C-alpha positions as CSV (number, residue, x, y, z in Angstrom):
1,X,89.6,124.5,98.2
2,X,87.1,121.7,97.7
3,X,88.7,118.2,98.1
4,X,87.1,114.9,97.4
5,X,88.7,111.8,99.0
6,X,87.9,108.4,97.7
7,X,88.3,105.8,100.6
8,X,87.6,106.0,104.3
9,X,90.5,103.9,105.5
10,X,93.4,105.1,107.5
11,X,94.8,107.3,104.7
12,X,91.5,108.8,103.6
13,X,90.3,109.7,107.1
14,X,93.8,111.1,108.0
15,X,93.6,113.3,104.9
16,X,90.0,114.3,105.9
17,X,91.2,115.3,109.4
18,X,94.1,117.3,108.1
19,X,92.4,119.2,105.3
20,X,89.1,119.8,107.2
21,X,91.0,121.1,110.2
22,X,92.8,123.6,107.9
23,X,89.7,125.0,106.4
24,X,89.1,123.1,103.2
25,X,85.8,121.7,102.2
26,X,86.2,117.9,102.3
27,X,83.9,115.1,101.0
28,X,84.9,111.5,101.7
29,X,83.4,108.8,99.5
30,X,83.5,105.2,100.8
31,X,82.1,102.2,98.9
32,X,81.6,100.2,102.1
33,X,78.4,100.6,104.2
34,X,80.5,101.0,107.3
35,X,84.1,101.6,108.4
36,X,86.5,98.8,107.6
37,X,86.4,96.0,110.1
38,X,90.1,95.1,109.4
39,X,92.1,95.3,112.6
40,X,95.6,94.8,113.7
41,X,98.4,96.6,115.5
42,X,100.0,99.6,113.8
43,X,102.8,102.0,114.5
44,X,102.9,105.7,114.2
45,X,106.6,106.5,113.9
46,X,108.0,109.8,115.3
47,X,107.9,111.6,111.9
48,X,104.2,110.9,111.6
49,X,103.5,111.6,115.2
50,X,105.0,115.0,114.8
51,X,102.4,115.7,112.0
52,X,99.4,114.2,113.7
53,X,100.1,116.1,116.8
54,X,100.0,119.3,114.7
55,X,96.4,118.3,113.8
56,X,95.5,118.4,117.5
57,X,95.5,114.6,118.1
58,X,98.3,114.2,120.7
59,X,96.0,113.6,123.7
60,X,93.8,111.3,121.7
61,X,96.8,109.2,120.6
62,X,98.3,109.1,124.1
63,X,95.0,107.6,125.3
64,X,95.2,104.5,123.0
65,X,98.9,104.1,122.3
66,X,102.1,102.8,123.9
67,X,105.5,104.2,123.2
68,X,107.8,101.7,121.6
69,X,110.8,101.1,123.9
70,X,112.6,98.5,121.7
71,X,112.3,95.8,119.2
72,X,112.9,92.2,120.3
73,X,113.9,89.6,117.8
74,X,113.1,86.1,119.2
75,X,113.4,82.5,118.1
76,X,110.0,81.3,117.1
77,X,110.9,77.9,118.5
78,X,112.4,78.7,121.9
79,X,111.1,82.2,122.5
80,X,114.6,83.3,123.4
81,X,115.7,86.8,122.5
82,X,118.3,86.6,119.8
83,X,118.7,90.3,119.3
84,X,117.5,93.2,121.5
85,X,117.8,96.7,120.2
86,X,117.0,99.6,122.5
87,X,117.2,102.8,120.5
88,X,117.0,105.8,122.7
89,X,117.0,109.5,121.8
90,X,115.9,108.7,118.3
91,X,113.5,111.7,118.3
92,X,111.8,114.2,120.6
93,X,108.5,112.8,119.3
94,X,107.0,109.5,120.4
95,X,107.1,106.2,118.5
96,X,103.5,105.1,119.1
97,X,102.2,101.6,118.9
98,X,98.4,101.2,118.8
99,X,95.4,99.4,117.3
100,X,94.2,100.0,113.7
101,X,90.5,100.0,114.6
102,X,91.0,102.4,117.4
103,X,92.8,104.8,115.1
104,X,90.2,104.6,112.4
105,X,87.4,105.3,115.0
106,X,89.4,108.3,116.3
107,X,90.1,109.7,112.8
108,X,86.4,109.3,111.8
109,X,85.2,111.2,114.9
110,X,87.7,114.0,114.4
111,X,87.1,114.3,110.7
112,X,83.3,114.7,111.3
113,X,83.9,117.2,114.1
114,X,86.2,119.2,111.7
115,X,83.3,119.4,109.2
116,X,84.2,116.7,106.7
117,X,81.3,115.1,104.9
118,X,81.6,111.3,104.8
119,X,79.3,109.3,102.5
120,X,79.1,105.5,102.8
121,X,77.9,103.2,100.1
122,X,79.3,105.5,97.4
123,X,80.9,103.7,94.5
124,X,83.1,105.8,92.3
125,X,82.8,104.7,88.7
126,X,85.1,107.3,87.0
127,X,87.3,110.3,87.7
128,X,88.3,113.0,85.2
129,X,89.9,116.4,85.1
130,X,90.2,119.6,83.2
131,X,92.8,122.3,83.7
132,X,90.5,124.0,86.2
133,X,88.6,121.2,88.0
134,X,88.5,117.5,88.8
135,X,85.3,115.4,88.6
136,X,84.1,112.2,90.2
137,X,81.3,110.1,88.9
138,X,79.0,108.0,91.0
139,X,77.2,105.8,88.5
140,X,75.6,107.4,85.5
141,X,73.6,110.2,87.2
142,X,75.8,111.8,89.8
143,X,78.9,113.9,89.0
144,X,80.8,115.8,91.7
145,X,83.2,118.6,91.2
146,X,86.4,119.5,93.2
147,X,89.7,121.3,93.0
148,X,91.5,118.1,93.9
149,X,90.6,114.4,94.1
150,X,92.6,112.1,96.3
151,X,92.4,108.4,95.6
152,X,92.9,106.6,99.0
153,X,91.1,103.5,97.8
154,X,93.9,101.0,98.7
155,X,96.2,98.6,97.1
156,X,93.5,97.4,94.7
157,X,92.7,100.9,93.6
158,X,90.4,101.2,90.6
159,X,91.2,104.9,90.2
160,X,94.9,104.1,89.8
161,X,94.3,102.5,86.5
162,X,92.4,105.6,85.3
163,X,95.1,108.0,86.5
164,X,97.9,105.9,85.0
165,X,96.0,104.7,81.9
166,X,98.9,105.8,79.7
167,X,101.5,103.9,81.6
168,X,102.7,100.7,79.8
169,X,104.3,98.9,82.7
170,X,102.2,97.0,85.2
171,X,100.5,99.1,87.9
172,X,99.1,96.1,89.8
173,X,100.4,95.1,93.2
174,X,103.1,92.5,93.5
175,X,101.8,89.6,95.6
176,X,104.2,87.7,97.9
177,X,104.0,84.0,98.9
178,X,103.3,85.1,102.5
179,X,100.0,85.4,104.2
180,X,99.4,87.1,107.5
181,X,96.8,85.7,109.9
182,X,95.7,88.2,112.5
183,X,94.3,87.6,115.9
184,X,93.5,89.9,118.8
185,X,93.0,88.8,122.4
186,X,91.9,90.5,125.7
187,X,94.8,90.3,128.1
188,X,92.5,88.9,130.8
189,X,92.4,85.7,128.8
190,X,96.1,85.3,129.1
191,X,96.5,86.1,132.8
192,X,97.2,83.2,135.2
193,X,98.8,81.2,132.3
194,X,102.4,80.3,132.9
195,X,103.1,80.0,129.2
196,X,102.0,83.6,128.4
197,X,104.6,85.5,130.5
198,X,106.8,86.8,127.6
199,X,103.8,88.1,125.7
200,X,102.6,90.5,128.4
201,X,105.6,91.4,130.6
202,X,106.6,94.3,128.3
203,X,105.2,96.5,125.5
204,X,108.0,96.0,123.0
205,X,107.5,95.0,119.4
206,X,108.3,91.2,119.5
207,X,109.3,89.5,116.2
208,X,109.4,85.8,116.6
209,X,111.4,84.6,113.5
210,X,111.4,81.1,112.0
211,X,111.8,79.2,108.8
212,X,109.0,80.0,106.3
213,X,107.0,81.6,109.1
214,X,107.2,84.4,111.6
215,X,105.0,86.2,114.2
216,X,104.8,89.8,115.3
217,X,103.1,90.4,118.7
218,X,102.6,93.4,120.9
219,X,100.9,94.0,124.2
220,X,99.0,97.3,124.8
221,X,98.5,97.9,128.5
222,X,96.2,100.9,127.9
223,X,93.8,98.9,125.7
224,X,94.4,95.7,127.7
225,X,94.8,93.7,124.5
226,X,97.4,91.8,122.6
227,X,97.6,91.5,118.9
228,X,99.4,88.8,116.9
229,X,100.2,88.6,113.2
230,X,101.2,85.0,112.2
231,X,103.0,85.0,108.8
232,X,103.1,81.9,106.8
233,X,105.0,81.5,103.5
234,X,102.5,79.3,101.4
235,X,99.8,79.5,98.8
236,X,96.2,79.9,99.8
237,X,92.7,79.9,98.2
238,X,92.4,83.6,99.0
239,X,90.8,85.6,96.2
240,X,91.2,89.2,97.5
241,X,93.9,91.0,99.6
242,X,92.0,90.6,102.9
243,X,89.1,88.7,104.3
244,X,87.8,87.3,107.6
245,X,88.1,83.7,106.5
246,X,91.4,82.6,108.0
247,X,91.6,79.0,109.0
248,X,92.7,79.1,112.6
249,X,93.3,75.3,112.8
250,X,95.7,75.6,109.8
251,X,97.6,78.3,111.6
252,X,97.7,76.2,114.8
253,X,99.1,73.2,112.9
254,X,101.7,75.3,111.2
255,X,103.0,76.8,114.4
256,X,102.7,73.5,116.4
257,X,106.4,73.4,116.9
258,X,106.7,77.0,118.2
259,X,107.3,78.2,121.7
260,X,104.6,78.0,124.4
261,X,103.6,81.7,124.2
262,X,102.6,81.5,120.6
263,X,100.8,78.2,121.0
264,X,98.9,79.7,123.9
265,X,97.7,82.6,121.8
266,X,96.5,80.3,119.1
267,X,94.7,78.0,121.5
268,X,92.7,80.9,122.8
269,X,91.9,82.4,119.4
270,X,88.5,81.4,118.0
271,X,88.9,83.1,114.6
272,X,91.4,85.0,112.5
273,X,91.4,87.2,109.5
274,X,94.0,86.9,106.8
275,X,95.7,89.2,104.3
276,X,98.2,88.7,101.6
277,X,101.6,90.4,101.9
278,X,102.0,92.6,98.9
279,X,103.6,95.8,97.7
280,X,103.2,98.2,94.8
281,X,105.9,98.4,92.1
282,X,107.6,101.8,92.0
283,X,105.1,103.7,89.9
284,X,106.4,106.3,87.4
285,X,104.2,108.9,89.0
286,X,101.4,109.3,91.6
287,X,99.5,112.0,89.8
288,X,97.4,112.6,86.7
289,X,98.8,114.6,83.8
290,X,97.2,117.8,85.0
291,X,97.8,117.2,88.7
292,X,94.2,117.3,90.0
293,X,93.9,113.5,90.6
294,X,96.5,112.0,92.9
295,X,97.1,108.6,94.5
296,X,97.6,108.5,98.3
297,X,99.0,105.7,100.5
298,X,98.5,102.1,99.5
299,X,97.1,103.0,96.1
300,X,100.5,104.6,95.3
301,X,103.1,102.8,97.4
302,X,101.8,99.9,99.4
303,X,104.7,98.2,101.2
304,X,105.3,95.1,103.3
305,X,104.4,95.9,107.0
306,X,107.7,94.7,108.4
307,X,109.2,98.1,108.8
308,X,106.1,99.3,110.6
309,X,106.1,102.4,108.3
310,X,103.2,102.0,106.0
311,X,100.7,104.3,107.8
312,X,103.5,106.7,108.8
313,X,104.5,107.3,105.2
314,X,100.9,108.1,104.4
315,X,100.8,110.7,107.1
316,X,104.0,112.2,105.9
317,X,102.5,112.3,102.4
318,X,99.5,114.2,103.7
319,X,101.6,116.6,105.8
320,X,103.8,117.6,102.8
321,X,100.8,118.1,100.5
322,X,99.0,120.2,103.1
323,X,102.1,122.3,103.6
324,X,102.6,122.9,99.8
325,X,99.0,123.9,99.4
326,X,99.2,126.3,102.3
327,X,102.1,128.2,100.7
328,X,100.1,129.2,97.7
329,X,97.8,132.2,97.6
330,X,95.5,130.5,95.1
331,X,96.4,126.8,95.4
332,X,93.4,125.7,93.3
333,X,95.0,127.3,90.2
334,X,98.4,125.8,91.0
335,X,97.6,122.2,91.5
336,X,99.8,120.8,88.8
337,X,102.9,122.5,90.2
338,X,101.9,121.6,93.8
339,X,101.4,117.9,93.1
340,X,104.5,117.6,90.9
341,X,106.6,119.0,93.7
342,X,104.8,116.8,96.2
343,X,105.6,113.5,94.4
344,X,109.2,114.6,93.6
345,X,109.8,115.1,97.4
346,X,108.0,112.0,98.6
347,X,108.8,109.3,96.1
348,X,112.5,108.8,97.0
349,X,111.9,108.4,100.7
350,X,108.9,106.1,100.3
351,X,110.6,103.9,97.8
352,X,113.7,103.5,100.0
353,X,111.6,102.6,103.0
354,X,109.5,100.2,100.9
355,X,112.8,98.4,100.0
356,X,113.7,98.3,103.7
357,X,110.3,96.7,104.6
358,X,110.8,93.9,102.1
359,X,114.3,93.3,103.4
360,X,112.9,92.8,106.9
361,X,110.3,90.3,105.5
362,X,113.1,88.2,104.1
363,X,115.1,88.5,107.3
364,X,112.1,87.3,109.5
365,X,111.4,84.4,107.1
366,X,114.7,82.6,107.3
367,X,117.8,84.3,108.7
368,X,119.4,81.5,110.7
369,X,120.8,83.7,113.4
370,X,117.3,84.8,114.3
371,X,115.7,81.4,114.8
372,X,118.4,79.1,115.9
373,X,118.2,78.3,119.6
374,X,121.6,79.3,120.9
375,X,120.8,78.3,124.5
376,X,120.0,81.0,127.0
377,X,117.8,84.0,126.5
378,X,119.8,87.1,125.7
379,X,119.3,89.4,128.6
380,X,121.7,92.2,127.8
381,X,120.4,95.2,125.9
382,X,122.1,96.7,122.8
383,X,121.5,100.2,124.1
384,X,122.2,102.7,121.4
385,X,121.6,106.4,121.7
386,X,120.8,108.0,118.3
387,X,121.0,111.5,119.6
388,X,124.3,112.4,117.9
389,X,123.8,110.0,114.9
390,X,123.5,111.8,111.6
391,X,120.7,110.3,109.5
392,X,121.7,108.8,106.1
393,X,119.2,107.7,103.6
394,X,121.5,105.4,101.6
395,X,123.3,103.8,104.6
396,X,122.9,100.1,105.0
397,X,119.6,99.0,106.5
398,X,121.1,97.5,109.6
399,X,123.0,100.7,110.6
400,X,122.1,103.4,113.2
401,X,122.4,106.0,110.5
402,X,119.7,104.5,108.4
403,X,117.4,103.7,111.4
404,X,117.8,107.4,112.5
405,X,116.7,108.5,109.0
406,X,113.6,106.3,109.0
407,X,112.5,107.4,112.5
408,X,113.5,111.0,113.1
409,X,112.4,112.6,109.8
410,X,110.7,116.0,109.5
411,X,108.9,115.6,106.2
412,X,107.5,119.1,106.2
413,X,110.8,120.6,107.4
414,X,112.6,119.0,104.5
415,X,110.2,120.7,102.1
416,X,110.7,124.1,103.8
417,X,114.5,123.7,103.2
418,X,113.8,123.6,99.5
419,X,112.3,127.1,99.7
């Protein structure tokens, strides 16, 4: 099949790797002149790792990723651990933590090697479909034809409004009052500083919770870097979803009362980017009426980052779509049925995890038990083996059954069970 992908971000390049590797003719169109400079830490949860490994990326990911041993919830003010959750035996597949720019560079390289054509500076002005084909217009003079068009053009997708032009309800993102300010430091800048110990003495996800603000940090020993996302609940002058114009002095002042580790990071940081926390409403569908134009990733289901599941759900989307296409002798003539099944399978899981991510945001922004200084650092682990736990989608968010469902999920296997 011939597949056109609009957008060369994490979702678009992941789709390019998958479909090119499996023999499809893939053309990626990216409006930027280069790959996105946006960078922060990301997780590749076990369900997504399972799929990416099937694309031949296991060794590549091992080289740039750390496995996630646990999640530490800390007081933003004292740095003390208020909750330590060590979940073992969640899955036979790793729970990777890595760097966004590293993953984009890897996916770009592998997509090109697999034969995908990637065109930069290509602005899509329209998409259309007929029962037999899909079409992409670049200005008034260029019209490309494909069997399937995948819109991976992000939360501000222009294609979404074309695909869902008949939908009466809003299809615009829901902006929160929280802005993330991202910084990344080389670990050598933090060595020999007494106040930095709890930043680099482990590779856990550290969530430093406070009132109207929180921070997520993670040290990557393989990349010798540490990333920090400083969340502040306030209004800004920001026009778009992301830019490189964060005011580092404003962030320093906001977190002036935080613990020494966070203040050390901010003293060393020279600049920061910023992005608005936002999510998509639950759209009525992710596909066009004839099924040849589909929304992928943030264009369909952008979520808050505080479940560390956004990218992983995109990978699951791709894995399921790839499987459904592979089961058809002539998939190009069955696109409507394929994409209908695809969204019917994927929407319930994604929408449940999206709800969970927002719940975590609210928890980090003001749950008293997380940021009150109760005295001593909590050293004991809440060691929980999930090996025998049965995953339950509709269990409460803070239960082992729900966590197991989020992590150890075989998206493609679930489709196979349907027959």
